[in-house]
N, C-alpha and C positions, 0 to 999 in steps of 0.2 A: 909176106909170109907171116909176119908177126900178127897182123890183123886177123888172119885166118885162125891162128892158134888161139888168140884171145877170144874171138867170138865162139869158138868151139868149147873153150873152157867155161865161158859164161853160160853157154847153152847146156852144158852138162850140169852146172850148178842149178839152173832153172828147172831142168828135168828132175833133178834130185829133190828140189823144193816141191814140185807138183806131186812126185811120188810120196814124199813125206806126208803131205796132206791126204792123199789117197790111202796111205797106210793107216793113218789115224781113223779114217772113216770106215774102211772096208777090210783092213787086215793085209797080211803079206801076200804078194804075188810077184814071182820072179819075171813072168812075162811082161807085166805092166812096168816093172822096174827097167828092164832092158829097152822096151819101147820108149819110155819116157826119156831115158838118157840119149838114145840115138835121135829121136825126133826133136828133142830140145836142142841138141847140137845143130841139126839141120835147120830148125826154125830160127835160131839166132844167127846162123850164117846167112840165111836168105834175107832175114830182116835187116842185116847190116848192109847188104848190097842192093836191096830194092828200095829202101827209104833212106834219104839223107836228111836227118833232122836231129837236133839236140846236140849236147856236148860230145866232144871226141875224147877218147882215152885209148892210147896205144894204137891209133889208126882205126878205131872202131867207133861208130855212132852208138852211144850207150843206150838210149831209149829204145830204138828199134831192135837192138840186140836182146834186151831184157824182155820186151813185149813179144817178140817172135818166139823166143824160147818158151815162155810161159803159156802163151795162147796155143801154140801148136801141140805142146805136151798135154795141155788140158783137153783139147779136142780129141786127141788120140786116146787118152785115158777114158774119157766119157764114151767114145765109140766102142772101145774094147769091152768095157763093162756092160754097156747097154745091148750091143748087137752080137758080139762074139761070145762073151761069157754068159749072156742072158741073165744078168743080175739086175735087180732094181737099183737105180742110182738116185740118191736123195737130192 
């Protein structure tokens, strides 16, 4: 149970990091914020259990957790900006 909570917290932080970068480039969007947080948590959770690599912290593989949260949040942010909101993405 602790590993699930840890990976979700790390995913929320990674989603917030991706949203912060998006906020600097494109401005505020509550839809993107919500999606980044949720998808970051899901990405880090799935990265933890799909890949067993790297150092462990509180029952969680650190590298797959970080990468899963960042990559999935970035992909969803890009797709939302490009295809749903129809804005140019730099």
